[in-house]
C-alpha positions as a printed NumPy array, in Angstrom:
array([[ -8.255, -24.773,  18.312],
       [ -8.247, -22.183,  21.111],
       [ -7.644, -18.581,  20.071],
       [ -6.152, -16.16 ,  22.584],
       [ -9.022, -14.217,  24.21 ],
       [ -7.863, -10.74 ,  23.106],
       [ -7.51 , -11.944,  19.499],
       [-10.916, -13.612,  19.575],
       [-12.552, -10.475,  20.982],
       [-10.966,  -8.197,  18.383],
       [-11.885, -10.496,  15.5  ],
       [-15.449, -10.797,  16.769],
       [-15.71 ,  -7.012,  16.985],
       [-14.415,  -6.563,  13.427],
       [-16.965,  -9.075,  12.174],
       [-19.658,  -6.742,  13.52 ],
       [-18.184,  -3.326,  12.715],
       [-17.772,  -4.082,   9.01 ],
       [-21.558,  -3.702,   8.773],
       [-21.97 ,  -0.446,  10.738],
       [-23.568,   2.473,   8.927],
       [-21.62 ,   5.739,   8.689],
       [-23.191,   7.319,  11.774],
       [-22.55 ,   4.322,  14.008],
       [-19.021,   3.923,  12.611],
       [-18.222,   7.522,  13.581],
       [-19.498,   6.829,  17.095],
       [-17.426,   3.636,  17.218],
       [-14.269,   5.454,  16.069],
       [-14.643,   8.252,  18.585],
       [-14.245,   6.012,  21.611],
       [-10.66 ,   4.891,  20.841],
       [ -9.953,   8.235,  19.173],
       [-10.89 ,  10.12 ,  22.339],
       [ -8.392,   8.034,  24.313],
       [ -5.682,   8.447,  21.669],
       [ -6.076,  12.229,  21.428],
       [ -5.935,  12.742,  25.19 ],
       [ -2.908,  10.491,  25.404],
       [ -1.14 ,  12.357,  22.575],
       [ -1.856,  15.738,  24.16 ],
       [ -0.477,  14.585,  27.511],
       [  2.475,  12.442,  26.424],
       [  3.679,  13.963,  23.125],
       [  4.443,  17.658,  23.752],
       [  4.7  ,  18.576,  20.07 ],
       [  1.132,  17.329,  19.556],
       [ -0.437,  19.595,  22.185],
       [ -0.598,  22.707,  19.975],
       [ -1.776,  20.729,  16.958],
       [ -4.657,  19.243,  18.934],
       [ -5.603,  22.413,  20.831],
       [ -8.51 ,  23.379,  18.515],
       [-10.321,  20.162,  19.4  ],
       [-10.577,  20.693,  23.146],
       [-13.238,  22.963,  24.626],
       [-12.767,  24.887,  27.834],
       [-14.478,  22.102,  29.802],
       [-12.017,  19.562,  28.293],
       [-14.628,  17.903,  26.09 ],
       [-13.8  ,  17.314,  22.437],
       [-15.44 ,  19.361,  19.7  ],
       [-15.517,  16.802,  16.872],
       [-16.748,  19.421,  14.412],
       [-13.251,  20.967,  14.571],
       [-11.418,  17.788,  13.572],
       [-10.483,  19.281,  10.196],
       [ -8.643,  22.119,  11.971],
       [ -5.904,  19.706,  13.071],
       [ -2.976,  20.391,  10.692],
       [ -2.013,  17.579,   8.345],
       [  1.212,  15.879,   9.451],
       [  3.405,  15.23 ,   6.415],
       [  6.   ,  12.504,   6.235],
       [  8.745,  15.135,   5.914],
       [  7.537,  16.8  ,   9.125],
       [  7.363,  13.439,  10.881],
       [ 10.916,  12.643,   9.784],
       [ 12.136,  16.003,  11.065],
       [ 10.348,  15.621,  14.401],
       [ 11.706,  12.102,  14.838],
       [ 11.698,  11.01 ,  18.468],
       [  9.722,  14.106,  19.431],
       [  6.664,  12.235,  18.095],
       [  7.322,   9.325,  20.436],
       [  5.15 ,   9.207,  23.562],
       [  6.924,   9.564,  26.903],
       [  4.634,   7.027,  28.577],
       [  2.091,   4.488,  27.383],
       [ -1.09 ,   3.112,  28.953],
       [ -0.641,  -0.504,  30.118],
       [ -3.133,  -1.786,  27.529],
       [ -0.879,  -0.555,  24.702],
       [  1.687,  -3.288,  25.371],
       [  5.325,  -3.249,  24.334],
       [  6.888,  -0.654,  22.039],
       [  8.52 ,  -1.668,  18.742],
       [ 10.823,   0.461,  16.594],
       [ 10.937,   0.298,  12.829],
       [ 12.458,   2.175,   9.918],
       [ 11.299,   2.542,   6.355],
       [ 12.378,   4.543,   3.34 ],
       [  9.399,   3.652,   1.142],
       [  9.746,   5.186,  -2.304],
       [ 11.252,   8.437,  -1.034],
       [ 14.674,   6.99 ,  -0.225],
       [ 14.763,   8.877,   3.091],
       [ 14.671,   6.771,   6.236],
       [ 11.718,   7.319,   8.544],
       [ 12.144,   5.933,  12.071],
       [  8.814,   5.119,  13.655],
       [  7.41 ,   3.374,  16.709],
       [  4.343,   1.252,  17.281],
       [  2.974,  -0.912,  20.075],
       [  1.393,  -4.322,  20.618],
       [ -2.206,  -3.086,  20.571],
       [ -1.748,  -1.358,  17.201],
       [ -0.117,  -4.466,  15.782],
       [ -3.01 ,  -6.577,  17.066],
       [ -5.55 ,  -4.277,  15.401],
       [ -3.692,  -4.355,  12.09 ],
       [ -3.174,  -8.122,  12.117],
       [ -6.833,  -8.725,  12.953],
       [ -7.854,  -6.489,  10.044],
       [ -5.536,  -8.587,   7.85 ],
       [ -7.167, -11.763,   9.146],
       [-10.632, -10.445,   8.343],
       [ -9.422,  -9.847,   4.785],
       [ -8.064, -13.409,   4.551],
       [-11.399, -14.722,   5.839],
       [-13.29 , -12.713,   3.186],
       [-11.387, -14.636,   0.523],
       [-11.603, -17.977,   2.366],
       [ -7.842, -18.49 ,   2.378],
       [ -6.982, -21.836,   3.905],
       [ -4.792, -21.288,   7.007],
       [ -3.262, -24.734,   6.494],
       [ -2.073, -23.885,   2.962],
       [  1.65 , -23.201,   2.54 ],
       [  2.273, -19.518,   1.782],
       [  5.403, -18.38 ,  -0.064],
       [  6.419, -14.878,   1.012],
       [  9.006, -12.998,  -1.072],
       [  9.974,  -9.841,   0.774],
       [ 12.687,  -7.309,   1.538],
       [ 14.797,  -8.873,   4.267],
       [ 18.421,  -8.981,   5.382],
       [ 17.968, -12.141,   7.427],
       [ 20.535, -14.651,   6.091],
       [ 18.089, -17.473,   6.87 ],
       [ 15.776, -16.083,   4.166],
       [ 18.404, -16.519,   1.449],
       [ 18.14 , -18.836,  -1.55 ],
       [ 18.124, -21.833,  -2.022],
       [ 15.646, -22.664,   0.744],
       [ 14.547, -19.526,   2.516],
       [ 13.114, -20.063,   5.97 ],
       [ 10.083, -22.167,   6.933],
       [  8.072, -21.017,   9.936],
       [  4.523, -21.088,  11.26 ],
       [  1.944, -18.749,  12.734],
       [  1.697, -16.043,  10.057],
       [ -2.111, -16.14 ,  10.407],
       [ -2.849, -14.598,  13.78 ],
       [ -5.449, -17.099,  15.09 ],
       [ -3.67 , -20.109,  13.555],
       [ -0.33 , -20.907,  15.223],
       [  0.312, -23.771,  12.784],
       [ -0.282, -21.767,   9.576],
       [  2.844, -22.476,   7.437],
       [  4.891, -19.877,   5.61 ],
       [  8.221, -19.981,   3.79 ],
       [ 10.111, -16.717,   3.252],
       [ 12.631, -15.829,   0.543],
       [ 14.64 , -12.617,   0.156],
       [ 13.36 , -10.401,  -2.661],
       [ 16.891,  -9.743,  -3.973],
       [ 17.009, -13.351,  -5.21 ],
       [ 17.136, -13.322,  -9.047],
       [ 13.727, -13.87 , -10.618],
       [ 14.626, -17.149, -12.325],
       [ 15.723, -18.53 ,  -8.944],
       [ 12.544, -17.243,  -7.288],
       [ 10.561, -19.205,  -9.865],
       [ 12.702, -22.326,  -9.339],
       [ 12.168, -22.005,  -5.568],
       [  8.407, -21.678,  -5.982],
       [  8.22 , -24.73 ,  -8.213],
       [ 10.271, -26.68 ,  -5.694],
       [  8.318, -25.812,  -2.535],
       [  4.897, -25.78 ,  -4.335],
       [  3.007, -23.222,  -2.231],
       [ -0.746, -22.709,  -2.471],
       [ -0.455, -18.952,  -1.842],
       [  2.102, -16.494,  -3.258],
       [  2.567, -13.237,  -1.325],
       [  4.829, -10.464,  -2.627],
       [  5.016,  -7.197,  -4.599],
       [  2.815,  -7.019,  -7.733],
       [  5.83 ,  -6.351,  -9.981],
       [  7.537,  -9.501,  -8.643],
       [  4.379, -11.534,  -9.301],
       [  4.291, -10.154, -12.837],
       [  7.929, -11.029, -13.542],
       [  7.506, -14.529, -12.14 ],
       [  4.339, -15.06 , -14.157],
       [  5.915, -13.818, -17.369],
       [  8.971, -16.015, -16.941],
       [  6.835, -19.069, -16.173],
       [  4.798, -18.375, -19.311],
       [  7.979, -18.098, -21.418],
       [  8.964, -21.527, -20.061],
       [  5.496, -22.78 , -21.092],
       [  4.969, -23.941, -17.504],
       [  2.556, -21.47 , -15.855],
       [  2.878, -21.345, -12.093],
       [ -0.119, -22.881, -10.321],
       [ -1.183, -21.257,  -7.049],
       [ -4.597, -20.948,  -5.41 ],
       [ -4.199, -17.256,  -4.528],
       [ -1.866, -14.337,  -5.142],
       [ -1.554, -11.787,  -2.324],
       [  0.001,  -8.447,  -3.256],
       [  1.414,  -5.664,  -1.096],
       [  3.681,  -2.636,  -1.275],
       [  2.996,  -1.338,  -4.797],
       [  0.006,   0.111,  -6.577],
       [ -1.759,  -2.092,  -9.135],
       [ -2.878,  -0.363, -12.311],
       [ -5.849,  -1.701, -14.266],
       [ -3.379,  -2.878, -16.875],
       [ -1.288,  -4.837, -14.363],
       [ -4.421,  -6.268, -12.737],
       [ -5.612,  -7.637, -16.073],
       [ -2.191,  -9.077, -16.872],
       [ -1.963, -10.878, -13.518],
       [ -5.431, -12.352, -14.08 ],
       [ -4.188, -13.643, -17.429],
       [ -0.998, -15.075, -15.95 ],
       [ -2.506, -16.78 , -12.902],
       [ -6.158, -17.27 , -13.747],
       [ -7.521, -15.181, -10.873],
       [ -7.367, -11.62 ,  -9.606],
       [ -4.651, -10.54 ,  -7.142],
       [ -5.822, -10.04 ,  -3.565],
       [ -4.324,  -6.68 ,  -2.722],
       [ -3.624,  -5.013,   0.627],
       [ -2.82 ,  -1.347,   1.161],
       [ -1.052,   0.114,   4.183],
       [  2.405,   1.008,   5.42 ],
       [  4.849,   0.091,   8.15 ],
       [  3.986,   3.191,  10.184],
       [  0.211,   3.132,   9.579],
       [ -0.49 ,  -0.589,   9.502],
       [ -3.488,  -1.998,   7.629],
       [ -5.537,   0.596,   5.733],
       [ -7.572,  -1.286,   3.122],
       [ -7.877,  -4.516,   1.152],
       [ -9.789,  -5.847,  -1.828],
       [-13.369,  -7.015,  -1.536],
       [-14.062, -10.53 ,  -2.878],
       [-17.238,  -9.254,  -4.519],
       [-16.329,  -5.962,  -6.197],
       [-12.528,  -6.031,  -6.203],
       [-12.478,  -2.499,  -4.763],
       [-10.501,  -1.767,  -1.604],
       [-12.576,  -1.732,   1.588],
       [-11.164,   0.799,   4.071],
       [-10.719,  -0.56 ,   7.6  ],
       [-12.465,   2.375,   9.289],
       [-12.661,   0.342,  12.497],
       [ -8.859,   0.429,  12.949],
       [ -8.011,   3.798,  11.346],
       [ -9.675,   7.074,  10.42 ],
       [ -9.003,   7.577,   6.707],
       [ -9.619,  10.811,   4.804],
       [ -8.967,  12.018,   1.259],
       [ -8.041,  15.71 ,   1.164],
       [ -6.83 ,  18.361,  -1.265],
       [ -3.518,  20.218,  -1.077],
       [ -5.039,  22.611,   1.464],
       [ -6.097,  19.81 ,   3.785],
       [ -9.83 ,  20.04 ,   3.018],
       [-11.759,  16.875,   2.294],
       [-12.61 ,  16.252,  -1.35 ],
       [-15.875,  14.739,  -2.622],
       [-16.059,  11.035,  -3.357],
       [-14.746,  10.304,  -6.828],
       [-12.171,  13.129,  -6.628],
       [ -8.488,  12.271,  -6.371],
       [ -6.742,  13.641,  -3.294],
       [ -4.109,  12.882,  -0.672],
       [ -4.774,   9.864,   1.542],
       [ -4.544,  10.901,   5.197],
       [ -4.848,   8.362,   8.02 ],
       [ -5.005,   8.188,  11.81 ],
       [ -4.353,   4.704,  13.287],
       [ -6.626,   4.332,  16.307],
       [ -4.355,   2.238,  18.527],
       [ -0.793,   3.511,  18.098],
       [  0.   ,   5.052,  21.473],
       [  3.771,   4.76 ,  20.99 ],
       [  3.79 ,   7.315,  18.17 ],
       [  0.321,   8.796,  17.647],
       [  0.074,   9.695,  13.971],
       [ -2.91 ,  12.027,  13.828],
       [ -3.997,  13.122,  10.343],
       [ -0.804,  11.726,   8.828],
       [ -0.308,  12.222,   5.101],
       [  0.556,   8.801,   3.68 ],
       [  2.141,  10.358,   0.592],
       [ -0.291,   8.447,  -1.616],
       [ -3.142,   9.659,  -3.781],
       [ -6.543,   8.05 ,  -4.098],
       [-10.256,   8.617,  -4.577],
       [-13.157,   7.377,  -2.485],
       [-15.93 ,   5.48 ,  -4.248],
       [-19.162,   7.349,  -4.87 ],
       [-21.442,   4.346,  -4.463],
       [-21.315,   1.798,  -1.616],
       [-20.051,  -1.696,  -2.324],
       [-22.766,  -4.168,  -3.273],
       [-21.274,  -6.914,  -1.083],
       [-23.289,  -5.763,   1.936],
       [-20.332,  -4.554,   3.975],
       [-20.659,  -0.888,   4.834],
       [-16.953,  -0.178,   5.153],
       [-16.211,   2.616,   2.651],
       [-14.17 ,   1.803,  -0.424],
       [-11.525,   3.423,  -2.571],
       [-12.579,   3.849,  -6.168],
       [ -8.897,   3.979,  -7.012],
       [ -5.53 ,   4.167,  -5.247],
       [ -3.161,   6.11 ,  -7.465],
       [  0.103,   5.558,  -5.596],
       [  2.767,   7.999,  -4.524],
       [  2.246,  11.679,  -5.202],
       [  5.76 ,  11.705,  -6.707],
       [  4.495,   9.589,  -9.622],
       [  2.034,  12.227, -10.843],
       [  3.031,  13.932, -14.099],
       [  2.677,  17.742, -14.39 ],
       [  2.263,  19.52 , -17.699],
       [  2.92 ,  22.935, -19.221],
       [ -0.69 ,  24.113, -18.81 ],
       [ -0.724,  23.274, -15.089],
       [ -2.745,  20.088, -15.394],
       [ -1.746,  16.877, -13.625],
       [ -2.407,  13.24 , -14.446],
       [ -1.396,   9.86 , -13.16 ],
       [  0.556,   7.861, -15.761],
       [ -0.889,   4.736, -14.104],
       [ -3.83 ,   5.331, -16.452],
       [ -1.589,   4.267, -19.329],
       [ -1.849,   0.659, -20.471],
       [  1.754,  -0.446, -20.073],
       [  1.26 ,  -3.534, -22.204],
       [  0.069,  -1.256, -25.009],
       [  3.499,   0.397, -24.956],
       [  4.929,  -3.019, -25.83 ],
       [  3.309,  -2.734, -29.247],
       [  5.619,   0.177, -30.01 ],
       [  8.68 ,  -0.785, -27.956],
       [  8.862,  -4.533, -27.208],
       [ 10.295,  -4.873, -23.709],
       [ 10.968,  -7.161, -20.777],
       [ 10.696,  -4.277, -18.337],
       [ 10.067,  -0.565, -18.623],
       [  9.995,   2.616, -16.601],
       [  8.688,   6.014, -17.672],
       [ 10.193,   9.154, -16.124],
       [  9.164,  12.734, -16.705],
       [ 12.283,  14.787, -17.383],
       [ 10.58 ,  18.117, -18.199],
       [  7.049,  19.482, -18.29 ],
       [  6.862,  18.571, -21.967],
       [  9.144,  15.522, -22.105],
       [  9.197,  11.932, -20.862],
       [ 11.874,   9.259, -21.125],
       [ 11.021,   5.615, -21.598],
       [ 13.653,   3.334, -20.11 ],
       [ 13.265,  -0.239, -21.273],
       [ 14.927,  -3.628, -21.429],
       [ 14.648,  -4.78 , -25.08 ],
       [ 13.169,  -8.126, -25.986],
       [ 15.937,  -8.485, -28.596],
       [ 19.157,  -6.502, -29.151],
       [ 18.323,  -5.746, -32.792],
       [ 14.605,  -5.078, -32.387],
       [ 12.751,  -2.351, -34.296],
       [ 10.901,   0.285, -32.246],
       [  8.053,   2.516, -33.402],
       [  8.975,   5.803, -31.715],
       [  6.471,   7.801, -33.763],
       [  3.656,   5.467, -32.756],
       [  4.751,   5.547, -29.113],
       [  4.918,   9.354, -29.099],
       [  1.416,   9.596, -30.528],
       [  0.126,   7.058, -27.97 ],
       [  1.637,   9.023, -25.073],
       [  0.374,  12.382, -26.355],
       [ -3.107,  10.964, -26.88 ],
       [ -3.327,   9.371, -23.432],
       [ -1.335,  11.786, -21.252],
       [ -0.877,  15.23 , -22.801],
       [ -0.571,  16.63 , -26.35 ],
       [  2.552,  18.657, -25.458],
       [  4.717,  15.642, -24.652],
       [  7.685,  14.383, -26.602],
       [  9.158,  10.969, -25.891],
       [ 12.756,   9.763, -25.726],
       [ 13.587,   6.083, -25.425],
       [ 16.575,   4.66 , -23.595],
       [ 17.469,   0.949, -23.846],
       [ 18.985,  -0.551, -20.691],
       [ 20.401,  -3.903, -19.68 ],
       [ 18.246,  -3.822, -16.544],
       [ 16.13 ,  -1.402, -14.55 ],
       [ 17.068,  -1.419, -10.911],
       [ 14.564,  -1.898,  -8.147],
       [ 14.613,   0.26 ,  -5.034],
       [ 16.622,  -1.002,  -2.042],
       [ 13.319,  -2.229,  -0.57 ],
       [ 12.81 ,  -4.476,  -3.601],
       [  9.903,  -2.412,  -4.905],
       [  9.75 ,  -1.387,  -8.538],
       [  8.785,   2.121,  -9.662],
       [  7.002,   2.127, -13.027],
       [  6.6  ,   5.907, -13.224],
       [  8.684,   8.788, -11.886],
       [  7.313,  12.336, -11.906],
       [  9.272,  15.578, -11.812],
       [ 10.777,  16.383,  -8.408],
       [  9.058,  19.079,  -6.366],
       [ 10.147,  22.535,  -7.464],
       [ 11.229,  21.409, -10.918]])
């Protein structure tokens, strides 16, 4: 098989850069970053003032002043809109593509990218697939948010070429709004080797298959779009017999990180994006400390996102991965900042640390969602296992107080179903809105 030369070159480079030490990785990053910064200053007027601290009087870049570039929040990016779009692009950037995403905020963010950025992100994906030795000839079932009528049940749409270097790699796509029992029927009918979708969808499919006493057999489960708690990770291992292979990124940022086959931690693709973890003031936090994940894609000339706040929280690992790759790793990705619970004494904690399955001991459920309704109160919304079931509210309240905060009281609210977001993603935890 002949791979297109630009793809082959990029993949070969990524095979080498995953072993660079920190000093050489910084030097590697600065070459494309230099080009991106100069382009942004020249072609995106609203970026000129933000980037001014970096440039010396002789037009060289003072890298020691990188942290002086203001963090660009998603809200600011939404407000700026087309003002963030470059007026002109270098020829190597390729064509411009427009996208829109609402993520978990519900507010649409229009963004632009270009061929070169897409190539970098797809090659980083391919490196991840190679780490896990995924067979490019294996049929992959993709369940995703899509309005394409060809992706509708009962068949979805069969196509090829989802693996960048493999034009014959088969994939079959189904719309995520298909009811779960029909998703499972579809999977059993097409018999894929790889399942690729949101973790919460994988969990629902696995649970339903287990109830039917016919566990779904796949060689690999790829997960995207939602954070995986330790509890969910362990449940998916139990349902499918192997750990989910998770990718982290976004439509506007592209590939950010993916799980290592050795440690299971997320390796950060520092060779396609500069990734930082910072506090609320924009200063970098030590490894092991939770902060805001900020990223700068190195090849997006259409809309240069420089020190862009992803809206997610995470912590860098203190120790390097033992696999031999020197790409840094996340110790933990905590998910959206909006999921963090705040308490009466000013402390904050991610409810993702709760073992959701443990809650089932007190309130048997098919699905649940926990929302903070006040600094000292949470509401558990759940779909009962049986209409006349008995719940242990006292036990649940004690469990929540012990694991989250002693001030909390718990209310429970049975529901016929808990709606997913329009994107198809499921939100397990909802924190108080800003300013509440």
